[in-house]
C-alpha positions, 0 to 999 in steps of 0.5 A: 519543473514542479516546485519542491515540497518544503522539507519539513513536510516531506520528512513528516510525510516519509515518517508517516509512510513508515508508520503505515508500513509497519502497521501493515507489516504487523497484520499478515499473521493476525489476519491469517489467524483470525480467518478461523473465526470469521468469513474473509469477505465478512472481515473485510466488510466489518474492518472497512464499514467501522473505518468509514463510520469513524472517518464519516464523524470526522468529515462531518466535524470538519464541515467537508463535502461528503459527496465530492468527487464521489466517482474518482472515489468509486474508481479507487474503492473497486481497486482497493476492494479487489486488493483486500479480497484477493489478499484475505481470501488468498491467505486461506490457501497460501502461507503468510510468507508467500503472501508477503513476498507476492504482495511485495511484487507491486514494487515491480508493477509501479514503475511498468504501470507508471509508463503504461498508463500515465506515460510517465517514465520512471528515472533510471535510479528509480527502476534500479531502486526498485530492482535492488528492493525486489532482491532484497525482498526475495532474500528476506522472505526466502522467495516463492515456494510451491505456488497454488490458488492462493498465490495466483489470488495474491498476485492480483492483489500485488497488481491492484496495490500498484494501481491504488497507489498510482491512482491515488497519486494522481488524484490527490495531486489534482487537489482531491480532499484526503479525508473525504476520498478515504471515507468514501472509499472505505464505506464503499469497500465495506458496502461491496464486501457485505453485499458480496457476502450476502449474495454468496450466502457467507456467515456474518458471525464473528465466532470468537472474542479474539477474532472481534478485537482483531476486526476492531484492531484492523479497522482503527490502526491498519485502515483508519489511521494508516491509509489516511496518513498514506493519502496525506503523504502521497500529496508530496511524495513521488509514487515510486518512492512511496512503493519503496517505503511500503516495501519495508512491510516485510521488514517490519514483520521480522522486526516485530517477530525478532522483538514481540514474537521472540523468534530468533534473529536471522542474518539473511533476513536482516541483509534483505531488509538492508537491500530494501533500505538501500533501494529507498536510498538509490531512489533519491539520487539523481540520474547519471549525466548520461541518463538525463534528458538533454535540453534543447539548445538556446539560441544565442544572441549574435553580438552587434 
């Protein structure tokens, strides 16, 4: 059996994941507003190149090997690029609430892909926790309404979200450097986005100062800080549990709307948030005895 992670780092890891979920929960309406002044491909490109440049300086200062495990980082970068392009382009055609709900469906994909790709069977409590959190997500966001092409694109982002989380977990638990891996991913995602924008003839201009500040905000907090914290936390926290913490994105979006946005408190939204929180608690509980794997009986010595 794997040695359990020390309690203090695990608590810090969970706090870091909640920070990432809070920051990401505040970005849906910000990104949708900025798309009026900057092309989605170019927005993703600038966002990740700035974040990658910052991490490049950190990696050089730390004296890390920038070319280490580049192949596996490239795999993660392609998945991450697909995630953000499909989500950002999808936001042009769907509502922020639909985008938030569909992206949250990655909770369902995590245990499925864990079983199919990694031959790791989720525990009964992890499956129950994911189901409870999905119900909470449906109640919180109001579910899916008027499906369109933007929703289909966002569904791709939900699947790649789960893939990125699981492959990050695999590589980090193999001992890969989270700082180097994050830096490599960011630079590759930024380069892929700019190249795709150039090939398809997208405009590179950011047409308003407000949109430029949004790009800088996205690069610094939701990308450079939140993703690195996610990578550090995933070294000690199970992937299903990580996904359940990230289900709090729309919960934090609601909290920001009630406080900073001045929107009225909605009881239904609070109820959905409570179910997501319940799912997180359930994921930490052991399986009932009837569902635990049976140990092979040990041979007893015959008394002489």
